C-alpha positions in Angstrom: 13.8 3.7 -66.4 11.8 4.6 -63.3 13.0 7.6 -61.4 14.4 6.2 -58.1 13.4 9.3 -56.2 9.8 9.0 -57.4 7.3 8.2 -54.6 4.2 6.4 -55.5 1.0 7.7 -54.0 -2.6 6.4 -53.9 -3.3 8.2 -57.2 -0.4 6.3 -58.9 -1.9 3.1 -57.6 -5.4 3.8 -59.0 -6.8 2.1 -62.1 -6.8 5.4 -64.0 -3.0 5.6 -63.8 -2.6 2.2 -65.4 -3.8 1.8 -69.0 -6.2 -1.0 -69.5 -7.2 -1.2 -65.8 -10.8 -0.1 -65.4 -13.1 -1.2 -62.7 -16.7 -0.7 -61.8 -16.9 2.5 -59.7 -19.3 0.8 -57.2 -17.0 -2.2 -56.8 -14.1 0.2 -56.2 -16.1 2.3 -53.7 -16.9 -0.6 -51.4 -13.3 -1.6 -50.6 -12.3 2.0 -50.3 -15.2 2.7 -47.8 -14.2 -0.5 -45.9 -10.6 0.6 -45.6 -11.6 4.1 -44.5 -13.9 2.7 -41.8 -11.1 0.5 -40.5 -8.7 3.4 -40.5 -11.3 5.4 -38.5 -11.5 2.5 -36.1 -7.7 2.6 -35.6 -7.8 6.4 -35.0 -10.7 6.1 -32.6 -8.9 3.4 -30.7 -5.8 5.5 -30.4 -7.8 8.5 -29.1 -9.7 6.2 -26.7 -6.4 4.7 -25.4 -4.8 8.2 -24.9 -8.0 9.5 -23.1 -8.2 6.4 -20.9 -4.5 6.7 -20.0 -4.8 10.4 -19.0 -8.0 9.5 -17.0 -6.3 6.6 -15.3 -3.4 8.8 -14.1 -5.9 11.3 -12.7 -7.8 8.5 -11.0 -4.6 7.0 -9.5 -4.0 10.4 -7.8 -7.6 10.6 -6.6 -7.5 7.0 -5.4 -4.3 7.6 -3.4 -6.0 10.6 -1.8 -9.1 8.6 -1.0 -6.9 5.9 0.6 -5.1 8.4 2.8 -8.5 9.8 3.9 -9.6 6.3 4.6 -6.6 5.6 6.8 -7.2 8.9 8.7 -10.9 8.1 9.2 -10.0 4.7 10.6 -7.7 6.3 13.1 -10.5 8.7 14.1 -12.9 5.7 14.6 -10.4 3.9 16.8 -9.9 7.0 18.9 -13.7 7.4 19.2 -14.1 3.8 20.4 -11.2 4.3 22.9 -13.1 7.3 24.2 -16.3 5.2 24.5 -14.4 2.6 26.5 -12.9 5.3 28.8 -16.4 6.7 29.5 -17.8 3.2 30.2 -14.8 2.6 32.6 -15.5 6.0 34.3 -19.2 5.1 34.9 -18.1 1.7 36.3 -15.6 3.3 38.6 -18.1 5.9 39.9 -20.6 3.1 40.5 -18.1 1.1 42.5 -17.1 4.1 44.5 -20.8 5.0 45.2 -21.3 1.4 46.4 -18.1 0.9 48.5 -16.7 4.4 49.3 -13.2 2.9 49.3 -10.2 5.2 48.8 -8.9 3.0 45.9 -12.2 3.4 44.1 -12.0 7.2 44.7 -8.5 7.2 43.0 -9.8 5.0 40.1 -12.6 7.6 39.4 -9.9 10.4 39.3 -7.7 8.4 36.9 -10.7 7.5 34.7 -11.7 11.2 34.4 -8.1 12.0 33.2 -8.3 9.1 30.7 -11.6 10.4 29.3 -10.2 14.0 29.1 -7.1 12.8 27.2 -9.1 10.7 24.8 -11.4 13.6 24.1 -8.4 15.9 23.4 -7.0 13.3 21.0 -10.2 13.2 19.0 -10.5 16.9 18.8 -6.9 17.1 17.5 -7.5 14.4 14.9 -10.8 15.6 13.4 -12.6 18.9 13.7 -16.0 20.0 12.6 -18.9 22.2 13.9 -20.7 19.1 15.1 -17.6 17.7 16.8 -16.8 21.0 18.4 -20.3 21.2 19.8 -20.1 17.6 21.1 -16.6 18.4 22.5 -17.9 21.4 24.4 -20.9 19.5 25.8 -18.8 16.6 26.9 -16.1 18.8 28.4 -18.9 20.5 30.5 -20.0 17.1 31.6 -16.5 16.1 32.6 -16.2 19.4 34.5 -19.3 18.4 36.5 -17.7 15.1 37.3 -14.5 16.8 38.3 -16.4 19.2 40.5 -18.3 16.4 42.1 -15.1 14.5 42.8 -13.4 17.6 44.3 -16.6 18.3 46.4 -16.4 14.8 47.9 -12.6 15.2 48.4 -13.2 18.4 50.6 -15.7 16.5 52.8 -14.3 13.0 52.6 -13.6 12.9 56.4 -17.3 12.7 57.2 -17.6 9.4 55.3 -21.4 9.7 54.9 -23.0 7.3 52.4 -25.1 10.1 51.0 -21.9 12.0 50.0 -20.7 9.1 47.9 -23.9 9.3 45.8 -22.8 12.6 44.3 -22.2 11.0 40.9 -25.8 9.6 40.8 -27.0 13.2 40.8 -25.3 13.8 37.4 -27.4 12.6 34.4 -25.5 10.0 32.4 -26.5 11.7 29.2 -24.2 14.6 30.0 -21.4 12.3 28.8 -23.3 9.7 26.8 -25.2 12.2 24.6 -22.0 13.9 23.2 -20.2 10.6 23.1 -23.0 9.1 20.9 -22.8 12.2 18.7 -19.0 11.7 18.3 -19.5 8.0 17.5 -22.2 8.8 14.9 -19.9 11.3 13.2 -17.0 8.8 13.2 -19.3 6.1 11.7 -20.8 8.4 9.0 -17.4 9.8 8.1 -16.0 6.3 7.7 -19.0 5.3 5.5 -18.6 8.4 3.3 -14.8 7.9 2.9 -15.3 4.2 2.2 -17.9 5.0 -0.5 -15.6 7.5 -2.1 -12.7 4.9 -2.0 -15.0 2.3 -3.7 -16.1 4.9 -6.2 -12.6 5.7 -7.3 -11.7 2.0 -7.5 -14.7 1.4 -9.8 -13.7 4.4 -12.0 -10.2 3.0 -12.2 -11.6 -0.3 -13.4 -13.6 1.5 -16.1 -10.5 3.4 -17.2 -8.4 0.2 -17.5 -11.3 -1.5 -19.3 -11.5 1.4 -21.7 -7.7 1.1 -22.5 -8.1 -2.6 -23.0 -11.0 -2.0 -25.3 -9.0 0.5 -27.3 -6.2 -2.0 -27.7 -8.7 -4.6 -28.8 -10.4 -2.3 -31.3 -7.2 -1.0 -32.7 -5.5 -4.4 -33.0 -8.5 -6.0 -34.6 -8.9 -3.1 -37.1 -5.2 -3.2 -38.0 -5.4 -6.9 -38.4 -8.4 -6.7 -40.7 -6.9 -3.8 -42.7 -3.7 -5.8 -43.1 -5.5 -8.9 -44.3 -7.5 -6.9 -46.8 -4.5 -5.2 -48.3 -2.5 -8.5 -48.5 -5.4 -10.2 -50.3 -5.8 -7.2 -52.7 -2.0 -7.3 -53.5 -2.0 -11.0 -54.2 -5.0 -10.8 -56.6 -3.5 -7.8 -58.4 -0.1 -9.5 -58.7 -1.6 -12.6 -60.2 -3.8 -10.7 -62.7 -1.1 -8.1 -63.6 2.1 -10.2 -63.7 2.7 -9.3 -67.3 2.3 -5.6 -66.9 5.0 -3.1 -67.6 7.8 -1.9 -65.4 5.7 1.0 -64.1 3.1 -1.4 -62.8 5.8 -3.6 -61.2 7.4 -0.6 -59.5 4.0 0.3 -58.1 3.5 -3.2 -56.8 6.9 -3.2 -55.2 6.2 0.2 -53.6 2.9 -1.0 -52.3 4.5 -4.2 -50.9 7.1 -2.2 -49.1 4.5 0.0 -47.4 2.4 -3.0 -46.5 5.5 -4.6 -44.9 6.0 -1.4 -42.9 2.4 -1.6 -41.7 2.9 -5.3 -40.8 6.2 -4.4 -38.9 4.4 -1.7 -37.0 1.5 -4.1 -36.3 3.9 -6.8 -35.0 5.9 -4.3 -33.0 2.7 -2.9 -31.4 1.6 -6.4 -30.4 5.0 -7.3 -29.0 5.2 -4.0 -27.0 1.7 -4.6 -25.6 2.5 -8.2 -24.6 -0.6 -9.3 -26.5 -1.1 -12.6 -28.3 -3.6 -12.7 -31.3 -4.9 -15.9 -32.9 -7.6 -17.5 -35.1 -9.1 -20.9 -34.6 -11.8 -22.9 -36.4 -14.7 -24.5 -34.7 -12.5 -27.5 -33.8 -10.2 -25.1 -32.1 -7.4 -25.8 -34.5 -5.1 -22.8 -34.9 -4.9 -21.3 -38.4 -3.0 -18.1 -37.5 -1.2 -16.9 -34.4 1.1 -14.0 -33.5 3.3 -13.3 -30.5 2.6 -16.6 -28.8 3.8 -17.3 -25.2 4.2 -21.1 -25.8 6.7 -22.1 -28.6 6.8 -20.1 -31.9 4.0 -19.2 -34.3 5.0 -21.5 -37.1 5.1 -24.6 -34.9 1.7 -23.9 -33.4 -0.2 -23.8 -36.7 -2.6 -26.8 -36.9 -2.5 -27.5 -33.2 -5.1 -27.2 -30.4 -4.7 -25.6 -27.0 -4.1 -29.0 -25.2 -1.2 -29.7 -27.5 1.1 -27.0 -26.1 -0.6 -25.3 -23.0 -0.4 -26.6 -19.4 -3.4 -28.7 -18.4 -4.4 -26.2 -15.7 -4.6 -23.5 -18.5 -6.2 -25.3 -21.4 -9.0 -26.9 -19.2 -10.2 -23.3 -18.7 -9.7 -21.9 -22.2 -11.1 -24.8 -24.2 -14.4 -24.8 -22.2 -14.7 -21.0 -22.6 -14.0 -21.0 -26.3 -16.6 -23.8 -26.9 -19.2 -21.7 -25.1 -18.4 -18.7 -27.4 -18.8 -21.0 -30.5 -22.0 -22.4 -29.2 -23.5 -19.0 -28.2 -22.2 -16.9 -31.1 -21.5 -14.0 -28.8 -18.0 -12.5 -27.9 -16.9 -12.7 -24.3 -13.9 -12.2 -22.1 -12.3 -14.4 -19.4 -9.7 -13.8 -16.8 -7.9 -17.0 -15.7 -4.8 -18.1 -13.9 -2.4 -21.1 -13.8 0.9 -22.1 -12.3 4.3 -22.7 -14.0 7.3 -23.7 -11.9 5.7 -22.4 -8.8 4.8 -19.0 -10.3 1.2 -18.0 -10.9 0.4 -16.5 -14.3 -2.7 -14.4 -14.8 -4.2 -14.0 -18.3 -7.0 -11.9 -19.8 -8.7 -13.5 -22.8 -11.1 -12.0 -25.3 -12.9 -14.3 -27.8 -15.2 -13.2 -30.6 -16.9 -15.5 -33.1 -16.2 -15.4 -36.9 -19.5 -15.5 -38.6 -20.4 -16.5 -42.2 -23.9 -16.7 -43.5 -25.3 -16.5 -40.0 -23.2 -19.3 -38.5 -20.0 -19.5 -36.6 -17.1 -20.7 -38.7 -14.3 -20.0 -36.2 -13.1 -17.6 -33.5 -10.6 -14.7 -33.2 -9.0 -14.2 -29.9 -6.7 -11.8 -28.0 -4.8 -12.9 -24.9 -3.0 -10.5 -22.6 -0.7 -11.3 -19.7 -2.0 -9.3 -16.7 0.3 -10.9 -14.1 2.2 -7.7 -13.4 -1.1 -5.8 -12.8 -2.3 -8.5 -10.4 1.0 -8.4 -8.6 0.7 -4.7 -8.2 -2.8 -5.1 -6.8 -1.5 -7.8 -4.4 1.4 -5.5 -3.3 -1.1 -2.6 -2.6 -3.2 -5.0 -0.5 -0.2 -6.3 1.4 1.0 -2.7 2.1 -2.4 -1.8 3.4 -2.5 -4.9 5.7 1.0 -4.2 7.0 0.1 -0.6 7.7 -3.0 -1.6 9.6 -1.0 -4.2 11.6 1.8 -1.6 12.4 -0.9 0.9 13.4 -2.5 -1.5 15.9 0.9 -2.3 17.5 1.8 1.4 17.6 -1.5 2.3 19.3 -0.9 -0.4 21.9 2.6 0.8 22.6 1.6 4.4 22.8 -1.4 3.6 25.1 0.8 1.6 27.5 3.4 4.4 27.5 0.7 7.0 28.1 -0.7 5.1 31.1 2.7 4.7 32.7 3.7 8.4 32.1 0.3 9.6 33.4 0.9 7.7 36.7 4.4 9.1 37.1 3.7 12.7 36.0 2.8 15.3 38.5 1.2 17.8 36.1 -0.4 17.6 32.6 2.3 19.8 31.2 5.0 17.5 32.5 3.1 14.5 31.0 2.7 16.4 27.7 6.4 17.2 27.3 7.5 13.7 28.2 4.9 12.0 26.1 5.6 14.2 23.0 9.4 13.6 23.0 8.8 9.8 23.2 6.3 10.0 20.4 9.0 11.7 18.3 11.4 8.8 19.2 8.9 6.2 18.1 8.3 8.1 14.9 12.1 8.2 14.0 12.4 4.4 14.5 9.2 3.8 12.4 10.6 6.0 9.6 13.8 3.9 9.4 11.8 0.7 9.3 9.6 2.0 6.5 12.7 3.1 4.6 14.0 -0.5 4.6 10.6 -1.9 3.3 9.7 -3.2 6.7 12.8 -5.5 6.9 14.2 -3.6 9.9 16.5 -0.6 10.6 20.3 -0.1 10.3 21.6 0.0 13.9 24.0 2.9 13.4 21.3 5.0 11.7 18.9 4.1 14.5 21.4 5.5 17.1 22.0 8.7 15.2 18.3 9.2 14.6 17.4 8.8 18.3 20.1 11.2 19.5 19.2 13.8 16.8 15.6 13.6 18.2 16.9 15.1 21.5 19.7 17.4 20.2 21.6 17.1 16.9 24.7 18.7 18.4 25.1 15.7 20.7 26.3 13.6 17.7 29.7 15.3 18.0 30.1 13.9 21.5 29.5 10.2 20.8 31.8 7.5 19.5 30.3 4.4 17.9 32.4 1.2 17.6 29.8 -1.3 16.5 29.7 -2.6 12.9 26.8 -1.8 10.7 24.0 -4.4 11.1 20.3 -4.5 10.3 18.0 -4.9 13.3 14.6 -6.6 13.0 11.6 -4.2 13.3 10.7 -5.3 16.9 14.4 -5.0 17.9 14.8 -1.6 16.3 11.7 -0.2 18.1 12.9 -1.5 21.5 16.6 -0.4 21.1 15.4 3.0 19.8 13.4 3.5 23.0 16.3 2.6 25.1 18.7 5.0 23.3 16.2 7.8 23.6 15.9 7.3 27.4 19.7 7.1 27.8 20.1 10.3 25.8 17.5 12.2 27.8 19.0 11.1 31.1 22.6 12.0 29.9 21.4 15.4 28.9 19.7 16.1 32.2 22.0 14.4 34.7 24.9 12.6 33.0 27.7 13.1 30.5 25.8 15.4 28.2 25.0 17.8 31.1 28.7 18.9 31.1 30.6 20.4 28.2 33.4 17.8 28.6 31.2 14.8 28.8 31.1 12.1 26.0 29.5 8.7 25.4 31.0 5.5 23.9 28.5 3.2 22.2 29.4 -0.3 21.1 27.7 -3.5 20.0 28.6 -6.9 18.7 27.1 -10.2 17.8 28.6 -13.4 19.2 27.6 -16.9 20.2 26.7 -18.0 23.8 27.4 -21.3 25.5 24.4 -22.9 23.9 25.5 -21.9 20.3 22.8 -19.2 20.0 23.6 -15.9 18.4 23.3 -13.0 20.8 23.6 -9.2 20.6 25.5 -7.2 23.2 24.9 -3.5 23.4 26.8 -1.1 25.7 26.3 2.6 26.5 29.2 4.0 28.5 29.2 7.6 29.8 31.9 9.8 31.2 31.7 13.5 32.2 35.4 13.9 33.0 35.0 13.7 36.8 35.3 11.0 39.4 31.8 11.6 40.8 29.6 8.5 41.0 26.0 9.4 40.2 23.0 8.2 42.4 20.5 6.1 40.4 16.8 5.9 41.1 15.8 2.4 40.0 12.1 3.2 40.4 11.7 5.9 37.8 10.1 5.5 34.4 13.4 5.7 32.5 15.0 2.9 34.6 11.9 0.8 34.1 12.3 1.1 30.3 16.0 0.3 30.4 16.0 -2.6 33.0 12.6 -4.2 32.4 10.5 -3.1 29.4 13.3 -3.2 26.7 15.1 -6.4 27.7 11.8 -8.2 28.3 10.5 -7.3 24.8 13.7 -8.7 23.3 13.8 -11.8 25.6 17.1 -10.6 27.1 18.5 -9.0 30.1 20.0 -5.6 30.9 21.4 -3.6 33.9 22.4 0.0 34.7 25.4 0.7 36.9 26.8 3.9 38.3 30.5 4.5 37.7 32.8 7.4 38.1 31.8 10.1 35.6 28.4 8.7 34.7 26.4 5.5 34.2 26.8 2.4 32.0 24.0 0.4 30.5 24.5 -3.1 29.0 21.9 -5.2 27.3 22.2 -8.7 26.0 19.5 -10.5 24.0 19.0 -13.2 21.3 19.8 -12.1 17.8 18.5 -13.2 14.4 19.6 -11.5 11.2 16.5 -10.3 9.2 15.7 -12.4 6.1 15.0 -10.3 3.0 11.3 -10.7 2.1 9.2 -9.4 -0.7 6.5 -7.0 0.3 3.9 -9.5 -0.8 5.3 -12.0 1.7 5.0 -9.9 4.9 2.0 -11.8 6.2 4.4 -13.4 8.7 4.2 -10.2 10.7 0.5 -10.7 11.4 1.0 -14.1 13.1 
């Protein structure tokens, strides 16, 4: 009897352990050396796969940092171009004033000087270097010369002499153009450097992924070859030693079990990697296949690609395989096809099987890379959406800055008002991003805008509206209105007194034409019967009665009532339709 606890080793499987089995040492050394080489190939592929994976994780972090620097550089370039436009507009305004001497042209020069100064300040806040600081100082000195010239004319403007209007001609243009060109050059060079770094990390990521794929190919091929060799050896020995004693049969059974474990691990590895392996002859008839994506392995033996693959797929694979058979050199192909409206991406590696210097078949590995392609598409869509939102945001901020600059008496007043509204826009933008660009929950939007002014005010409001999701453009506009109402209530209305409170309500109903509409009401009371006086010409009223309702194709009004004011807005309403991030191209129409 054979001891059940006895474990067979390679020594027990050798010819020396079995009487009568003797083989040529050279003949034994060749298979042993082949097996060891294949095992070394498997170990090398595992090490290569591990190294490529670690490298890939590092590259992903570096790639993300490069992308963030790329976005910041693009913002810097946009601000530099805006500054260039402002300087050009200043020169045109000064030329018109020198030519006409009109008071309106004089005011335009003054306004353009402020625009250039603000644009220069924004650039200095965005990016800073020794070269930029030097250009900033020189340009600031040039601006001061223009300001002094403007004030000099203002002190003597009663004389109205044409020679006095030519004061700007005395200032060399390069006092502003020289530093401006330096800033533009720095912005351009910085963008080129960051873009080169971004492309470099992208290329390295491709090398890392290719290394991982190569490791899988080497390891899978080596395991397959090792498995085939051992199965053939086992079959030969079983045929020649069928009449051997129980000891030999136990050794064969032990060997078969271990080979089955190897095969199981091999199949599990292929299944986990989503990889298909196959062998075909020169007529492209399948003789072996594992983990197929069309049908099952047994049913595909003896068939060609066109017998089970979609036409769009086999037209590409058949031509490619025929080229490998003809050339006798392994190659890879990445192709795609559609099934039920869904695009499938495949990576295919084909190597020839050679015998006596001629191709007798091919061995192939197919890998589904659809998810990887979808991830790349998602990254591209996110980048496009971010660029689009940045353009819209810059336009909104520019318009807001121009209006506030016209209505602000000092730069400090402008800075305070402008900063608070930037925070308001940022809160709305955060909520939209949190909902994957679908919109913003209206209740959270109201809370966020009031918290931007003073979080303690949340205890003095009552919200009656049901939770709904506002589209991105609606969320931005309503957020701006809530911010203006909160600021006004804190300065002059219900929040200015300890007993004051605000009731906020909204609802969606249908108008006479069957269209869905949103009604939004802000109702203040400070506990008194005093009716406030409203200034309908201020910036805040302009936002509430014109800008916000116009952007939403609706209407709104503000009325004074005992204890505070009441704002009501009504506009068309469409519930946001959930979209995948890959399908957000509609936002760029």
